[in-house]
ROVO-729513 format. One line per field, with one value per residue (C-alpha): residue in one letter; x, z negated, y negated. Coordinates in Angstrom, 3 decimals. Example, Ala and Ser with C-alpha at 12.3 -4.5 7.8 and 13.67 -1.06 7.14 Angstrom:
BEGIN
r = c(A:S);
u = c(12.300:13.670);
w = c(-7.800:-7.140);
v = c(4.500:1.060);
END
This chain:
BEGIN
r = c(M:K:L:L:I:S:S:L:Q:V:S:Q:S:G:S:K:G:H:L:H:P:A:I:E:L:A:L:E:A:Q:C:R:G:W:Q:V:A:M:L:P:V:P:G:T:F:G:P:Q:D:Q:R:Q:L:D:R:A:G:I:D:W:I:K:P:P:L:L:P:E:G:V:L:K:S:R:S:S:L:A:E:L:T:Q:N:S:Q:T:N:H:L:A:Y:Q:S:F:L:I:D:P:L:K:Y:Q:F:N:G:L:I:E:L:L:T:Q:F:N:P:D:A:V:L:Y:D:L:L:V:Y:G:V:P:L:A:A:Q:V:A:G:I:P:A:F:G:Y:C:A:G:L:K:L:L:A:Q:D:R:L:L:Q:S:Y:R:Q:V:Q:N:R:I:T:N:S:M:Q:Q:F:L:T:L:N:G:L:T:A:N:F:H:Y:L:E:M:L:S:A:S:G:N:Y:V:F:A:P:E:A:L:S:S:H:P:T:A:N:F:P:L:T:L:A:G:P:L:P:V:S:D:N:R:G:D:C:H:T:D:L:C:E:L:N:N:Q:F:E:I:K:G:H:P:V:V:V:S:F:G:S:V:L:D:P:Y:D:Y:P:D:I:C:E:I:I:F:T:V:A:Q:R:Y:Q:R:Q:I:L:I:S:S:P:Q:F:A:H:N:K:K:L:L:P:N:H:V:V:A:M:E:Y:L:P:L:P:A:L:L:P:Q:T:S:V:F:I:H:H:G:G:A:N:S:F:S:E:A:L:Y:F:G:V:P:Q:I:L:I:P:L:T:N:D:Q:P:I:Q:G:E:L:L:N:N:S:K:A:G:F:S:I:A:P:A:D:F:S:R:Q:W:L:E:H:C:L:A:C:I:F:D:P:T:D:P:V:H:N:N:I:D:R:L:K:W:L:Y:Q:Q:G:D:G:P:A:T:V:L:N:D:I:T:L:C:L:Q:N:A:D:S:K:S:C:S:E:E:R:G:A);
u = c(46.014:49.631:51.655:55.305:56.110:59.754:60.868:64.155:66.340:69.590:70.847:69.608:66.419:67.453:64.682:61.449:60.316:60.394:59.186:55.930:54.411:55.211:53.494:50.350:50.223:50.711:47.936:45.530:46.440:45.822:42.398:41.509:42.536:45.597:48.736:51.402:55.041:57.602:61.114:63.635:66.584:69.480:69.693:67.592:65.253:66.828:65.455:63.284:61.684:61.192:59.297:57.113:56.312:55.545:53.107:51.490:51.298:53.199:55.408:58.750:61.496:65.213:67.108:70.205:73.213:75.766:79.500:80.497:81.213:79.037:76.317:77.293:76.444:73.915:76.694:78.693:75.643:74.966:78.551:78.451:75.094:76.143:78.913:77.914:81.141:80.459:76.649:76.557:78.638:75.860:73.342:75.676:76.257:72.626:71.280:73.997:76.852:74.652:73.224:76.041:75.865:72.066:70.597:70.670:69.433:66.537:65.518:65.473:63.393:60.819:60.621:60.098:57.501:55.890:53.660:50.964:52.547:55.462:54.976:58.282:59.644:60.966:64.375:64.612:66.419:67.181:63.613:61.888:64.830:64.530:60.773:61.611:63.666:61.017:58.158:56.248:54.291:55.922:54.335:56.238:55.410:57.330:57.756:58.295:56.951:59.803:57.609:55.588:58.528:59.693:63.126:64.637:64.081:65.864:69.272:71.013:69.322:70.509:74.086:73.845:72.257:75.006:77.691:76.201:74.656:77.690:77.791:74.087:74.289:77.190:75.086:72.082:74.181:76.002:72.696:70.802:68.277:66.502:65.229:63.798:64.519:63.101:66.255:66.965:63.557:63.418:60.074:57.521:55.862:52.731:52.106:53.839:52.066:52.545:50.808:49.338:45.971:45.386:44.951:48.499:50.212:49.350:51.849:53.204:52.157:54.512:55.815:55.401:52.476:51.768:48.866:48.291:46.831:45.846:47.413:48.670:46.750:48.494:46.908:46.452:47.720:50.898:52.886:54.794:52.267:51.061:53.744:56.605:54.654:54.081:57.808:58.445:56.111:57.831:61.109:59.950:56.837:55.591:54.699:51.777:52.139:55.855:57.908:59.112:62.372:63.460:65.787:64.767:66.268:69.730:70.549:71.086:70.255:73.430:75.399:73.648:74.589:73.828:70.285:69.710:70.962:68.428:65.580:66.498:66.726:63.499:61.464:62.642:61.385:57.939:58.328:57.969:59.438:61.424:61.458:64.308:65.100:68.885:71.061:74.052:72.209:70.615:74.111:75.321:72.395:74.648:74.934:71.202:69.303:66.645:63.714:65.122:64.710:66.553:65.651:67.298:63.916:60.570:57.256:55.980:52.467:51.848:53.442:52.237:48.579:49.732:52.557:52.394:55.059:56.951:60.372:61.973:64.186:61.410:61.391:58.328:57.054:57.442:55.790:52.751:52.266:52.258:49.633:47.592:47.499:47.107:50.316:51.960:55.315:58.535:60.829:64.578:65.320:68.766:69.376:68.206:64.419:63.565:63.237:60.307:58.316:59.496:58.133:54.829:54.439:55.159:52.828:50.008:50.612:50.112:53.497:56.934:60.097:63.506:66.945:69.417:71.716:68.883:67.600:67.759:66.370:64.310:62.754:61.902:60.370:58.180:57.027:56.208:54.364:52.087:51.662:50.869:48.277:45.028:43.609:46.472:45.379:47.971:45.578:42.781:45.185:46.437:42.842:42.015:44.929:44.273:40.764:42.091:44.719:42.310:39.781:42.251:43.202:46.271:46.891:43.347:43.749:47.033:45.711:42.498:44.594:46.869:43.843:42.318:45.601:46.044:42.444:42.813:46.062:44.355:41.429:43.799:45.731:42.517:41.352:44.681:44.421:40.881:41.978:44.854);
w = c(-155.468:-155.115:-158.325:-159.007:-162.518:-163.565:-166.344:-168.261:-167.519:-169.483:-168.686:-166.862:-168.587:-171.602:-171.770:-172.610:-174.917:-171.951:-169.328:-171.008:-171.413:-167.737:-166.727:-168.690:-166.949:-163.558:-164.235:-165.132:-161.941:-159.906:-161.515:-160.230:-156.703:-156.772:-154.822:-157.483:-157.613:-160.391:-160.142:-162.733:-163.555:-163.927:-163.703:-161.597:-162.896:-163.745:-162.410:-165.480:-165.193:-161.451:-162.064:-164.594:-162.160:-159.431:-161.741:-162.588:-158.887:-159.312:-156.561:-157.470:-155.768:-156.128:-157.565:-155.851:-156.389:-159.056:-158.923:-160.929:-164.561:-164.878:-166.762:-169.907:-170.529:-173.190:-175.537:-174.960:-175.680:-178.878:-180.025:-179.333:-181.008:-184.239:-184.815:-185.650:-184.086:-180.713:-180.689:-178.368:-175.759:-175.361:-174.626:-172.340:-170.339:-169.245:-169.661:-168.072:-166.462:-163.634:-162.616:-160.319:-158.444:-158.171:-158.019:-154.262:-153.647:-156.050:-154.141:-150.941:-152.575:-153.868:-150.493:-148.725:-151.164:-151.416:-154.483:-155.631:-159.088:-160.967:-164.411:-166.179:-169.427:-171.318:-171.591:-167.796:-166.539:-162.839:-161.635:-163.131:-161.986:-158.487:-158.608:-159.534:-156.351:-154.240:-155.624:-157.013:-160.309:-163.080:-166.316:-169.188:-171.687:-174.751:-175.003:-178.760:-181.431:-181.628:-180.665:-183.844:-186.212:-188.809:-188.141:-191.162:-189.415:-186.266:-187.595:-185.645:-182.499:-183.311:-183.614:-180.247:-178.678:-179.981:-178.504:-175.016:-174.542:-172.781:-170.201:-169.502:-169.202:-166.754:-164.469:-164.649:-163.922:-161.035:-159.348:-160.189:-162.380:-165.651:-168.334:-171.831:-174.429:-177.699:-179.038:-176.235:-174.517:-171.303:-171.653:-168.931:-168.582:-167.292:-170.078:-172.563:-173.964:-177.035:-177.426:-180.931:-182.653:-184.527:-187.775:-187.698:-188.071:-188.479:-185.997:-186.523:-184.214:-181.254:-179.292:-176.050:-174.320:-176.346:-176.198:-178.571:-175.924:-178.116:-178.330:-175.499:-174.791:-174.342:-171.095:-170.257:-166.729:-167.853:-166.579:-169.703:-171.666:-170.459:-168.187:-170.594:-173.505:-171.516:-170.839:-174.540:-175.551:-173.098:-174.944:-178.528:-180.652:-182.340:-185.860:-187.563:-187.846:-187.553:-188.653:-185.558:-185.684:-182.971:-182.933:-179.493:-176.015:-176.898:-180.490:-181.384:-184.846:-184.552:-185.200:-188.564:-190.369:-193.902:-192.926:-191.017:-193.870:-196.239:-193.733:-193.053:-196.762:-197.852:-194.928:-195.736:-199.292:-197.822:-195.414:-192.382:-188.968:-187.594:-183.914:-183.314:-180.189:-179.937:-176.901:-179.118:-181.493:-178.452:-177.224:-180.688:-181.916:-184.141:-186.436:-187.156:-189.853:-188.664:-189.297:-186.999:-183.209:-181.110:-177.616:-175.434:-174.976:-176.711:-175.020:-177.973:-176.667:-176.364:-179.702:-181.994:-182.241:-183.902:-185.945:-189.751:-190.107:-187.567:-188.809:-186.474:-186.039:-185.873:-182.137:-181.114:-178.700:-181.217:-183.868:-181.753:-180.416:-183.966:-184.956:-181.860:-182.722:-186.460:-187.373:-190.769:-190.068:-191.943:-190.517:-190.932:-189.009:-187.469:-185.259:-184.284:-183.912:-185.767:-189.223:-187.731:-187.299:-190.733:-192.441:-190.541:-191.573:-195.230:-195.237:-193.702:-196.231:-193.372:-193.822:-195.290:-194.229:-195.841:-194.829:-193.855:-196.755:-199.252:-197.680:-200.195:-200.915:-203.827:-201.682:-198.860:-201.326:-202.689:-199.179:-198.198:-201.474:-200.604:-196.988:-197.845:-200.433:-198.457:-201.178:-201.038:-199.882:-197.096:-195.037:-195.154:-193.855:-191.111:-190.035:-189.993:-187.708:-185.526:-184.898:-184.043:-181.684:-179.864:-179.415:-177.873:-174.220:-173.901:-170.171:-169.293:-171.281:-169.524:-166.001:-166.704:-167.819:-164.775:-162.462:-164.127:-164.008:-160.293:-159.541:-161.444:-159.618:-156.255:-157.248:-158.322:-155.057:-153.024:-155.016:-154.424:-150.689:-150.544:-152.484:-150.061);
v = c(-67.701:-66.681:-66.337:-65.578:-64.334:-64.503:-62.171:-62.233:-59.203:-59.350:-55.843:-52.774:-51.518:-53.586:-56.179:-54.354:-57.145:-59.521:-57.057:-56.050:-59.550:-60.184:-56.944:-57.832:-61.214:-59.546:-57.018:-59.818:-61.674:-58.508:-58.074:-61.535:-60.613:-62.853:-62.035:-61.589:-60.538:-60.338:-61.743:-60.503:-62.770:-62.825:-59.013:-56.699:-54.009:-50.671:-47.361:-46.797:-50.245:-49.777:-46.527:-48.310:-51.115:-48.574:-46.788:-50.121:-51.043:-54.322:-55.754:-57.247:-59.204:-58.515:-61.481:-62.889:-60.637:-61.472:-60.752:-57.718:-58.520:-61.623:-59.740:-57.878:-54.234:-53.315:-52.189:-55.389:-57.528:-55.598:-56.086:-59.825:-60.434:-58.719:-61.271:-64.859:-66.120:-64.479:-64.536:-67.558:-65.715:-63.131:-65.878:-67.781:-64.596:-64.328:-67.867:-70.013:-68.047:-66.609:-70.008:-71.112:-67.802:-67.512:-71.000:-71.604:-68.077:-68.638:-71.761:-69.700:-66.935:-69.400:-71.131:-67.795:-66.456:-69.922:-69.321:-71.733:-71.588:-70.072:-68.561:-68.025:-66.644:-69.674:-68.003:-68.013:-71.124:-70.679:-70.110:-73.188:-75.333:-73.882:-74.568:-78.166:-78.479:-76.706:-78.812:-75.819:-76.174:-74.118:-72.936:-71.307:-68.588:-67.471:-63.707:-64.153:-66.469:-68.981:-71.946:-71.300:-70.990:-73.481:-74.969:-73.214:-69.869:-70.998:-71.913:-69.154:-70.456:-73.967:-72.689:-70.959:-74.038:-76.298:-74.063:-73.709:-77.179:-78.666:-75.863:-76.252:-80.018:-79.751:-77.556:-79.896:-82.973:-81.302:-80.437:-83.623:-81.769:-82.514:-80.134:-80.273:-77.618:-76.372:-74.757:-72.237:-72.310:-74.357:-76.099:-76.744:-80.140:-78.360:-75.837:-73.558:-70.499:-68.312:-64.954:-64.786:-65.337:-68.592:-66.662:-65.291:-68.624:-72.275:-73.635:-77.147:-79.950:-79.788:-82.761:-80.809:-79.046:-75.889:-73.451:-70.567:-68.274:-65.334:-61.863:-59.708:-56.513:-53.163:-52.019:-48.335:-49.002:-50.777:-47.830:-46.763:-44.728:-41.368:-39.966:-40.595:-39.092:-35.906:-35.718:-36.258:-33.425:-31.097:-31.578:-31.131:-30.829:-33.987:-32.921:-34.626:-38.378:-39.111:-42.074:-43.957:-45.912:-48.358:-51.354:-52.566:-52.373:-53.718:-52.721:-49.057:-47.654:-45.562:-48.749:-49.214:-45.973:-47.203:-48.178:-44.928:-42.763:-44.346:-43.919:-40.285:-39.439:-41.119:-39.770:-36.255:-36.687:-37.425:-34.471:-36.700:-36.110:-39.065:-40.039:-42.463:-44.469:-44.286:-43.506:-42.755:-40.418:-38.775:-37.907:-36.869:-34.772:-32.631:-35.659:-35.605:-33.685:-31.245:-33.565:-36.299:-36.272:-38.847:-40.032:-42.665:-44.318:-43.849:-44.775:-46.804:-47.593:-43.858:-42.983:-45.765:-44.669:-41.428:-42.959:-43.117:-45.842:-47.921:-49.055:-51.584:-54.623:-57.191:-57.837:-59.841:-57.189:-54.345:-56.520:-57.400:-53.864:-52.469:-55.055:-54.194:-50.485:-51.051:-49.238:-49.880:-51.469:-52.069:-54.735:-55.049:-58.279:-57.919:-60.960:-64.440:-64.730:-61.515:-63.159:-65.104:-61.909:-60.746:-63.842:-63.664:-60.023:-60.727:-63.737:-61.695:-58.871:-56.400:-54.753:-55.251:-57.031:-57.382:-58.655:-55.900:-56.792:-56.169:-52.951:-50.098:-46.676:-48.022:-50.736:-48.319:-45.853:-48.653:-49.599:-46.030:-45.432:-48.361:-47.295:-43.674:-44.799:-45.227:-47.502:-50.011:-53.525:-53.467:-51.320:-53.915:-56.546:-54.213:-53.503:-57.226:-58.065:-55.023:-56.331:-59.806:-58.423:-56.153:-58.972:-61.392:-61.760:-63.953:-63.343:-64.393:-67.620:-68.411:-67.776:-69.694:-72.645:-72.481:-72.332:-75.384:-77.314:-76.625:-77.550:-80.803:-81.546:-80.947:-83.168:-85.937:-85.617:-85.815:-88.839:-90.611:-89.893:-91.289:-94.356:-94.922);
END
């Protein structure tokens, strides 16, 4: 079996939440002896991501080049996404604007690699459309949990969709293509997969193919665990069980000073060291109190098992990894799909989530008091979900399903030939 996995890459080393599910799928394919390669779009992998893929032993293909300025920088994307009036421009910059420059090149890449199937992140548009032209079966997976969310939690996505629909439709019409969408996700007619256990959410009946595949693992050979942690320990001493703060690959905690000040103050009261993922704080360390250490990037899979509390923005990858390791988490959903994870966490009673506007010192103190009390019921719920996440194997479910679909398609084709 030959498989091409296409991962969303919006800026250089700025798409970890999309990279890691793709890596887990690639590792599962390798274990089966399949020939597999990853194709990032619209941007290419940055040096840090390339080192991770090298350590994991995963081949990847460079996407067609884009003219300078088409893709936004990480800081530009962050600025756009924080403003409801410009939010759609961030999405248009990596979902639609690159299509006219890359589409023909993507068709050529798929024709040259000639996979039996394409497996694509549902926020990748060019690759499944190119597969449509090339006649290659394409299956989609959602790196987040948006396909499970109630419509009321997706209003920001609806606003973005409404503002970029005309541009997308113009491209489809120009190239004689068709596509179906669930908000911003480009759906596959063959199969669409979400990585979560059934117990986490009772998803509504969908009017498109949808499989709840089970959780993603966090594999030891994913390439981002041990080496980076050794480098981290060489720079400073991790004291006890620190509080880890991260707002993902695009947003920087430095840009949320009111939230950071509360976290710094309350953690100091509990005599906890803080490790914070922040390029700007890392370059302005004089602004930080002594108990706070900033790094441009933190290897979360290596850190989370020894973390007392994980405070983050509610990204789907951060959310699922914390559940996998059984780490108490506090969510401050900042943009778009992040309230989905916040509601799931509150409903499961395995952590705490609150809107940024309501975040306060009193609320954080309440959360930490519960988390630092070993008898609090939150720990039973965390342990229950940890067990569910460590039992699941989403990549295996997805690849089993693809194998079965292709076998059935071959059988149907053979039957049609015999009938003819």
